TITIMI-43447 format. One record per residue (C-alpha): x, y, z. Coordinates in nm, 2 decimals, always signed. Last residue first. Layout:
N
x = X y = Y z = Z
...
# end
This chain:
420
x = +3.53 y = -0.56 z = -2.65
x = +3.50 y = -0.25 z = -2.86
x = +3.16 y = -0.34 z = -3.00
x = +3.01 y = -0.38 z = -2.65
x = +3.14 y = -0.03 z = -2.56
x = +2.98 y = +0.11 z = -2.87
x = +2.66 y = -0.06 z = -2.80
x = +2.66 y = +0.07 z = -2.45
x = +2.73 y = +0.43 z = -2.57
x = +2.43 y = +0.41 z = -2.81
x = +2.21 y = +0.26 z = -2.54
x = +2.31 y = +0.53 z = -2.29
x = +2.23 y = +0.80 z = -2.55
x = +1.89 y = +0.65 z = -2.61
x = +1.83 y = +0.61 z = -2.24
x = +1.88 y = +0.98 z = -2.19
x = +1.62 y = +1.06 z = -2.46
x = +1.39 y = +0.81 z = -2.29
x = +1.44 y = +0.97 z = -1.95
x = +1.35 y = +1.31 z = -2.09
x = +1.04 y = +1.17 z = -2.26
x = +0.90 y = +0.99 z = -1.95
x = +0.57 y = +1.17 z = -1.95
x = +0.37 y = +0.87 z = -1.83
x = +0.21 y = +0.81 z = -2.17
x = +0.56 y = +0.78 z = -2.32
x = +0.66 y = +0.53 z = -2.04
x = +0.35 y = +0.32 z = -2.11
x = +0.42 y = +0.32 z = -2.48
x = +0.78 y = +0.21 z = -2.43
x = +0.70 y = -0.06 z = -2.18
x = +0.66 y = -0.01 z = -1.81
x = +0.29 y = +0.07 z = -1.77
x = +0.17 y = -0.17 z = -2.04
x = +0.09 y = -0.14 z = -2.41
x = -0.23 y = -0.09 z = -2.59
x = -0.53 y = -0.01 z = -2.38
x = -0.54 y = +0.36 z = -2.48
x = -0.57 y = +0.27 z = -2.86
x = -0.30 y = +0.47 z = -3.04
x = -0.38 y = +0.77 z = -3.26
x = -0.36 y = +1.02 z = -2.98
x = -0.02 y = +0.86 z = -2.89
x = +0.13 y = +0.99 z = -3.22
x = +0.01 y = +1.35 z = -3.17
x = +0.13 y = +1.34 z = -2.81
x = +0.47 y = +1.20 z = -2.93
x = +0.54 y = +1.49 z = -3.17
x = +0.45 y = +1.74 z = -2.90
x = +0.67 y = +1.55 z = -2.65
x = +0.97 y = +1.57 z = -2.89
x = +0.93 y = +1.94 z = -2.93
x = +0.91 y = +1.99 z = -2.56
x = +1.21 y = +1.76 z = -2.50
x = +1.42 y = +1.96 z = -2.74
x = +1.32 y = +2.30 z = -2.61
x = +1.37 y = +2.18 z = -2.24
x = +1.73 y = +2.05 z = -2.31
x = +1.81 y = +1.84 z = -2.00
x = +1.71 y = +1.51 z = -2.17
x = +1.93 y = +1.62 z = -2.46
x = +2.23 y = +1.53 z = -2.24
x = +2.19 y = +1.17 z = -2.34
x = +2.20 y = +1.26 z = -2.70
x = +2.52 y = +1.45 z = -2.65
x = +2.67 y = +1.17 z = -2.45
x = +2.59 y = +0.93 z = -2.74
x = +2.74 y = +1.16 z = -2.99
x = +3.05 y = +1.20 z = -2.77
x = +3.08 y = +0.82 z = -2.76
x = +3.06 y = +0.81 z = -3.14
x = +3.34 y = +1.06 z = -3.16
x = +3.54 y = +0.86 z = -2.90
x = +3.51 y = +0.55 z = -3.12
x = +3.69 y = +0.73 z = -3.40
x = +4.00 y = +0.74 z = -3.20
x = +3.99 y = +0.62 z = -2.84
x = +3.77 y = +0.44 z = -2.59
x = +3.78 y = +0.41 z = -2.21
x = +3.48 y = +0.24 z = -2.05
x = +3.25 y = +0.45 z = -1.84
x = +3.03 y = +0.29 z = -1.57
x = +2.68 y = +0.38 z = -1.66
x = +2.42 y = +0.41 z = -1.38
x = +2.16 y = +0.16 z = -1.27
x = +1.81 y = +0.26 z = -1.18
x = +1.62 y = +0.01 z = -1.40
x = +1.27 y = -0.06 z = -1.27
x = +1.10 y = -0.39 z = -1.35
x = +0.73 y = -0.39 z = -1.26
x = +0.45 y = -0.58 z = -1.09
x = +0.63 y = -0.92 z = -1.11
x = +0.42 y = -1.21 z = -0.99
x = +0.48 y = -1.50 z = -0.76
x = +0.18 y = -1.74 z = -0.71
x = +0.28 y = -1.95 z = -1.01
x = +0.59 y = -2.02 z = -0.81
x = +0.97 y = -2.02 z = -0.86
x = +0.95 y = -2.08 z = -1.23
x = +0.68 y = -1.81 z = -1.25
x = +0.93 y = -1.56 z = -1.11
x = +1.22 y = -1.65 z = -1.34
x = +0.99 y = -1.61 z = -1.64
x = +0.87 y = -1.27 z = -1.51
x = +1.24 y = -1.19 z = -1.49
x = +1.29 y = -1.29 z = -1.85
x = +0.99 y = -1.08 z = -1.95
x = +1.13 y = -0.77 z = -1.78
x = +1.47 y = -0.84 z = -1.94
x = +1.31 y = -0.85 z = -2.28
x = +1.14 y = -0.51 z = -2.22
x = +1.45 y = -0.34 z = -2.09
x = +1.69 y = -0.49 z = -2.34
x = +1.85 y = -0.16 z = -2.44
x = +1.84 y = -0.02 z = -2.09
x = +2.01 y = -0.33 z = -1.95
x = +2.27 y = -0.34 z = -2.23
x = +2.36 y = +0.03 z = -2.17
x = +2.39 y = -0.03 z = -1.79
x = +2.60 y = -0.34 z = -1.82
x = +2.93 y = -0.16 z = -1.74
x = +2.78 y = -0.10 z = -1.40
x = +2.71 y = +0.17 z = -1.14
x = +2.45 y = +0.04 z = -0.90
x = +2.07 y = -0.04 z = -0.90
x = +1.82 y = -0.28 z = -1.05
x = +1.47 y = -0.26 z = -0.90
x = +1.23 y = -0.55 z = -0.90
x = +0.87 y = -0.47 z = -0.80
x = +0.71 y = -0.78 z = -0.65
x = +0.35 y = -0.92 z = -0.61
x = +0.33 y = -1.22 z = -0.37
x = +0.06 y = -1.48 z = -0.34
x = +0.05 y = -1.59 z = +0.03
x = +0.23 y = -1.88 z = +0.18
x = +0.37 y = -1.67 z = +0.47
x = +0.53 y = -1.42 z = +0.22
x = +0.88 y = -1.47 z = +0.36
x = +0.97 y = -1.76 z = +0.13
x = +0.85 y = -1.54 z = -0.16
x = +1.11 y = -1.27 z = -0.07
x = +1.39 y = -1.53 z = -0.05
x = +1.30 y = -1.69 z = -0.39
x = +1.28 y = -1.34 z = -0.55
x = +1.62 y = -1.24 z = -0.41
x = +1.79 y = -1.56 z = -0.53
x = +1.63 y = -1.54 z = -0.88
x = +1.73 y = -1.17 z = -0.91
x = +2.09 y = -1.25 z = -0.82
x = +2.10 y = -1.53 z = -1.08
x = +1.94 y = -1.30 z = -1.34
x = +2.20 y = -1.04 z = -1.27
x = +2.49 y = -1.29 z = -1.31
x = +2.33 y = -1.39 z = -1.64
x = +2.37 y = -1.03 z = -1.75
x = +2.74 y = -1.05 z = -1.71
x = +2.99 y = -0.85 z = -1.51
x = +2.83 y = -0.80 z = -1.17
x = +3.00 y = -0.60 z = -0.91
x = +2.78 y = -0.29 z = -0.94
x = +2.46 y = -0.48 z = -1.01
x = +2.28 y = -0.41 z = -0.67
x = +1.95 y = -0.59 z = -0.68
x = +1.65 y = -0.44 z = -0.50
x = +1.33 y = -0.64 z = -0.43
x = +1.01 y = -0.46 z = -0.33
x = +0.71 y = -0.65 z = -0.18
x = +0.33 y = -0.68 z = -0.20
x = +0.11 y = -0.94 z = -0.04
x = -0.22 y = -1.10 z = -0.15
x = -0.49 y = -1.23 z = +0.08
x = -0.40 y = -1.00 z = +0.37
x = -0.52 y = -1.08 z = +0.72
x = -0.19 y = -1.10 z = +0.92
x = -0.25 y = -1.05 z = +1.30
x = -0.04 y = -0.77 z = +1.44
x = +0.00 y = -0.86 z = +1.81
x = +0.04 y = -0.60 z = +2.08
x = +0.25 y = -0.72 z = +2.37
x = +0.05 y = -0.85 z = +2.67
x = -0.08 y = -0.67 z = +2.97
x = -0.28 y = -0.37 z = +2.86
x = -0.44 y = -0.23 z = +3.18
x = -0.79 y = -0.21 z = +3.32
x = -0.78 y = -0.53 z = +3.52
x = -0.64 y = -0.73 z = +3.23
x = -0.65 y = -0.61 z = +2.87
x = -0.51 y = -0.80 z = +2.56
x = -0.49 y = -0.61 z = +2.23
x = -0.50 y = -0.79 z = +1.90
x = -0.40 y = -0.56 z = +1.61
x = -0.53 y = -0.60 z = +1.25
x = -0.37 y = -0.70 z = +0.92
x = -0.12 y = -0.62 z = +0.65
x = +0.23 y = -0.77 z = +0.63
x = +0.46 y = -0.61 z = +0.38
x = +0.42 y = -0.35 z = +0.11
x = +0.16 y = -0.08 z = +0.05
x = +0.33 y = +0.15 z = -0.20
x = +0.33 y = -0.14 z = -0.45
x = -0.05 y = -0.14 z = -0.46
x = -0.36 y = -0.25 z = -0.27
x = -0.22 y = -0.39 z = +0.05
x = -0.50 y = -0.56 z = +0.25
x = -0.59 y = -0.51 z = +0.61
x = -0.49 y = -0.15 z = +0.63
x = -0.26 y = -0.02 z = +0.90
x = -0.33 y = -0.08 z = +1.27
x = -0.21 y = +0.27 z = +1.37
x = -0.15 y = +0.28 z = +1.74
x = -0.14 y = +0.53 z = +2.03
x = -0.08 y = +0.33 z = +2.35
x = -0.05 y = +0.57 z = +2.64
x = +0.23 y = +0.56 z = +2.72
x = +0.32 y = +0.31 z = +2.44
x = +0.34 y = +0.57 z = +2.16
x = +0.33 y = +0.58 z = +1.79
x = +0.29 y = +0.20 z = +1.75
x = +0.28 y = +0.17 z = +1.37
x = +0.12 y = -0.07 z = +1.13
x = +0.12 y = +0.10 z = +0.79
x = -0.19 y = +0.22 z = +0.59
x = -0.22 y = +0.56 z = +0.77
x = -0.60 y = +0.65 z = +0.78
x = -0.69 y = +0.47 z = +1.11
x = -0.62 y = +0.51 z = +1.48
x = -0.72 y = +0.31 z = +1.79
x = -0.60 y = +0.52 z = +2.08
x = -0.56 y = +0.32 z = +2.40
x = -0.57 y = +0.38 z = +2.78
x = -0.73 y = +0.73 z = +2.75
x = -0.57 y = +1.00 z = +2.96
x = -0.71 y = +1.28 z = +2.72
x = -0.37 y = +1.45 z = +2.74
x = -0.22 y = +1.15 z = +2.55
x = -0.42 y = +1.25 z = +2.24
x = -0.29 y = +1.61 z = +2.26
x = +0.07 y = +1.49 z = +2.30
x = +0.04 y = +1.25 z = +2.01
x = -0.06 y = +1.55 z = +1.79
x = -0.39 y = +1.61 z = +1.62
x = -0.50 y = +1.67 z = +1.26
x = -0.85 y = +1.56 z = +1.15
x = -0.73 y = +1.51 z = +0.78
x = -0.37 y = +1.57 z = +0.68
x = -0.39 y = +1.37 z = +0.35
x = -0.17 y = +1.06 z = +0.35
x = +0.16 y = +1.02 z = +0.18
x = +0.32 y = +1.28 z = +0.41
x = +0.28 y = +1.04 z = +0.71
x = +0.26 y = +1.25 z = +1.02
x = +0.35 y = +1.61 z = +1.10
x = +0.02 y = +1.64 z = +1.28
x = -0.16 y = +1.30 z = +1.31
x = -0.26 y = +1.11 z = +0.99
x = -0.61 y = +1.08 z = +1.13
x = -0.92 y = +0.86 z = +1.17
x = -0.99 y = +0.84 z = +1.54
x = -1.11 y = +0.59 z = +1.80
x = -1.02 y = +0.67 z = +2.16
x = -1.04 y = +0.38 z = +2.40
x = -1.10 y = +0.40 z = +2.77
x = -1.08 y = +0.11 z = +3.01
x = -1.34 y = +0.21 z = +3.27
x = -1.33 y = +0.29 z = +3.64
x = -1.34 y = +0.66 z = +3.57
x = -1.46 y = +0.77 z = +3.22
x = -1.19 y = +0.95 z = +3.02
x = -1.28 y = +1.31 z = +2.93
x = -1.48 y = +1.37 z = +2.62
x = -1.35 y = +1.42 z = +2.27
x = -1.36 y = +1.78 z = +2.14
x = -0.98 y = +1.81 z = +2.08
x = -0.99 y = +1.48 z = +1.90
x = -1.18 y = +1.63 z = +1.61
x = -0.90 y = +1.88 z = +1.52
x = -1.07 y = +2.02 z = +1.21
x = -0.94 y = +1.96 z = +0.86
x = -1.22 y = +1.72 z = +0.75
x = -1.18 y = +1.64 z = +0.38
x = -1.44 y = +1.37 z = +0.34
x = -1.73 y = +1.55 z = +0.51
x = -1.93 y = +1.41 z = +0.80
x = -1.65 y = +1.21 z = +0.94
x = -1.72 y = +0.99 z = +1.24
x = -1.64 y = +1.10 z = +1.60
x = -1.52 y = +0.85 z = +1.86
x = -1.50 y = +0.75 z = +2.22
x = -1.51 y = +0.39 z = +2.35
x = -1.57 y = +0.32 z = +2.72
x = -1.48 y = -0.03 z = +2.83
x = -1.63 y = -0.20 z = +3.14
x = -1.57 y = -0.54 z = +2.98
x = -1.93 y = -0.68 z = +2.97
x = -2.08 y = -0.33 z = +2.97
x = -1.92 y = -0.21 z = +2.64
x = -2.00 y = +0.16 z = +2.68
x = -2.03 y = +0.38 z = +2.38
x = -1.92 y = +0.75 z = +2.37
x = -2.00 y = +0.99 z = +2.09
x = -1.82 y = +1.29 z = +1.96
x = -2.04 y = +1.53 z = +1.75
x = -2.24 y = +1.55 z = +1.43
x = -2.10 y = +1.24 z = +1.25
x = -2.20 y = +1.00 z = +1.52
x = -2.00 y = +0.68 z = +1.59
x = -2.15 y = +0.36 z = +1.46
x = -2.26 y = +0.06 z = +1.67
x = -2.26 y = -0.28 z = +1.51
x = -2.41 y = -0.57 z = +1.71
x = -2.76 y = -0.48 z = +1.59
x = -2.68 y = -0.58 z = +1.23
x = -2.63 y = -0.30 z = +0.98
x = -2.90 y = -0.13 z = +0.78
x = -2.78 y = -0.04 z = +0.42
x = -2.66 y = +0.29 z = +0.29
x = -2.61 y = +0.44 z = -0.06
x = -2.50 y = +0.80 z = -0.13
x = -2.17 y = +0.79 z = +0.06
x = -1.93 y = +1.07 z = -0.04
x = -2.05 y = +1.36 z = +0.17
x = -2.17 y = +1.13 z = +0.45
x = -1.81 y = +1.03 z = +0.50
x = -1.70 y = +0.67 z = +0.43
x = -1.38 y = +0.75 z = +0.23
x = -1.29 y = +1.02 z = +0.48
x = -1.34 y = +0.79 z = +0.78
x = -1.65 y = +0.64 z = +0.94
x = -1.61 y = +0.49 z = +1.28
x = -1.75 y = +0.15 z = +1.37
x = -1.77 y = -0.02 z = +1.71
x = -1.84 y = -0.39 z = +1.65
x = -1.98 y = -0.64 z = +1.91
x = -1.89 y = -1.01 z = +1.90
x = -2.16 y = -1.27 z = +2.01
x = -2.06 y = -1.52 z = +1.74
x = -2.39 y = -1.48 z = +1.56
x = -2.32 y = -1.10 z = +1.56
x = -1.98 y = -1.16 z = +1.41
x = -2.12 y = -1.35 z = +1.12
x = -2.38 y = -1.07 z = +1.07
x = -2.09 y = -0.82 z = +1.05
x = -1.95 y = -1.02 z = +0.76
x = -2.29 y = -1.03 z = +0.59
x = -2.34 y = -0.66 z = +0.63
x = -2.00 y = -0.60 z = +0.47
x = -2.09 y = -0.82 z = +0.17
x = -2.42 y = -0.64 z = +0.14
x = -2.25 y = -0.30 z = +0.12
x = -2.02 y = -0.41 z = -0.16
x = -2.30 y = -0.60 z = -0.34
x = -2.49 y = -0.28 z = -0.36
x = -2.27 y = -0.19 z = -0.66
x = -2.04 y = +0.10 z = -0.76
x = -2.01 y = +0.19 z = -0.39
x = -1.94 y = +0.54 z = -0.28
x = -1.58 y = +0.58 z = -0.15
x = -1.34 y = +0.30 z = -0.08
x = -1.54 y = +0.14 z = +0.20
x = -1.46 y = +0.06 z = +0.56
x = -1.25 y = +0.37 z = +0.57
x = -1.25 y = +0.43 z = +0.95
x = -1.12 y = +0.31 z = +1.28
x = -1.28 y = -0.03 z = +1.31
x = -1.29 y = -0.15 z = +1.67
x = -1.38 y = -0.51 z = +1.73
x = -1.53 y = -0.66 z = +2.04
x = -1.49 y = -0.92 z = +2.32
x = -1.24 y = -1.12 z = +2.12
x = -1.27 y = -1.50 z = +2.11
x = -0.93 y = -1.54 z = +1.93
x = -1.09 y = -1.78 z = +1.68
x = -1.40 y = -1.56 z = +1.63
x = -1.20 y = -1.24 z = +1.58
x = -0.95 y = -1.42 z = +1.36
x = -1.23 y = -1.55 z = +1.13
x = -1.40 y = -1.21 z = +1.11
x = -1.07 y = -1.05 z = +1.00
x = -1.00 y = -1.33 z = +0.75
x = -1.34 y = -1.26 z = +0.60
x = -1.24 y = -0.90 z = +0.56
x = -0.91 y = -1.00 z = +0.40
x = -1.10 y = -1.22 z = +0.15
x = -1.32 y = -0.93 z = +0.07
x = -1.02 y = -0.71 z = +0.01
x = -0.86 y = -0.97 z = -0.22
x = -1.18 y = -1.02 z = -0.42
x = -1.06 y = -0.88 z = -0.75
x = -0.71 y = -1.03 z = -0.72
x = -0.84 y = -1.38 z = -0.67
x = -1.09 y = -1.34 z = -0.95
x = -0.83 y = -1.21 z = -1.20
x = -0.59 y = -1.50 z = -1.15
x = -0.27 y = -1.34 z = -1.28
x = -0.14 y = -1.53 z = -1.59
x = -0.09 y = -1.23 z = -1.82
x = -0.02 y = -0.91 z = -1.63
x = -0.22 y = -0.62 z = -1.79
x = -0.44 y = -0.54 z = -1.48
x = -0.16 y = -0.61 z = -1.24
x = -0.05 y = -0.26 z = -1.12
x = -0.33 y = -0.16 z = -0.89
x = -0.54 y = -0.39 z = -0.66
x = -0.90 y = -0.27 z = -0.68
x = -1.09 y = -0.13 z = -0.38
x = -1.37 y = -0.38 z = -0.31
x = -1.37 y = -0.30 z = +0.06
x = -1.13 y = -0.02 z = +0.16
x = -1.06 y = -0.21 z = +0.49
x = -0.88 y = +0.10 z = +0.63
x = -0.89 y = +0.01 z = +1.00
x = -0.87 y = -0.27 z = +1.25
x = -0.83 y = -0.30 z = +1.63
x = -0.93 y = -0.64 z = +1.78
x = -1.03 y = -0.67 z = +2.14
x = -0.92 y = -0.91 z = +2.41
x = -1.05 y = -0.97 z = +2.77
x = -0.94 y = -1.02 z = +3.12
x = -1.13 y = -0.90 z = +3.43
x = -1.01 y = -1.03 z = +3.77
# end
């Protein structure tokens, strides 16, 4: 009876920066900078602890051409640890590793076998009677259906297809490289498809298994939740145990949403934010957690929230640091809507003025004129001044219509506050 385990990983993006924290005071820069390296070391540790027979890496080892040889040397050292442990590695190059973008190369240890860029290749892992089929990218924007040319499954072998793809009609946030459908992959009669390119863990099919392992380290707020690699257990040529996603990430990302509709005071919002942040941090498996907080709902507090946006952001950062020095706020997003409060007499005139200013966000001539004035102003401001979600950051991001609307909301909110 032959029983073995292998590890399916992809999208390491070694030395890719974590986005959204560069101006955050108090974030340990070194820990953030080496997060992808820590995740790769975790991958090696898990492979050794689980005594896997081999690792499959389905593309995007790097994040494009290296800025420093240290990136390649670090990967070589990690593969060397696996070689000493007797673990083979089957490596496919994805769009970020393609020959068209990689100008620097280093020799890899003998336990690492890389799929060819000219045509599909098949490797045999003799100890487990496994046949691995793959085709590395030669150019970064491959639009050909590479899988269509993969060879037929080898009899009396456990067959694995290795492919870097978003699949046809797949994830719209990823470029449609090497398109192929689940039905086309299934027609190859392989036992398992190890896919890369999509950064979320997903079991597309169980008959046969077609699996995205996701990336091993989230790099921004779009890559939330557990990130890792998949442990697959095979016995007598069949997958026998449920797939296991092994967490490898060094830093985790999350979104927290707070509905303000039934809240009457700002301190109620802070209480809800504190509860939600505490819960999110408790689910981070002891890892540092980066959170985007979004306030939603129709509320009488809308004007006050918009008016105090920057102060509220710092208050929420204070709440986070009080929970843990490993909990950081990436951004505060205010998506609340105003709940109208009846006014009369002269107050109604001011309210109409506020509404008129808010409606200015839909006047293209007004917004164009305002943008032209702001462009001239921003050209005189140092580019590193301000953060993504303060006034300067919003202006640089083209948020003029939203700022005009906010101005009207603030005016109305101040009026409502004054009529209490």
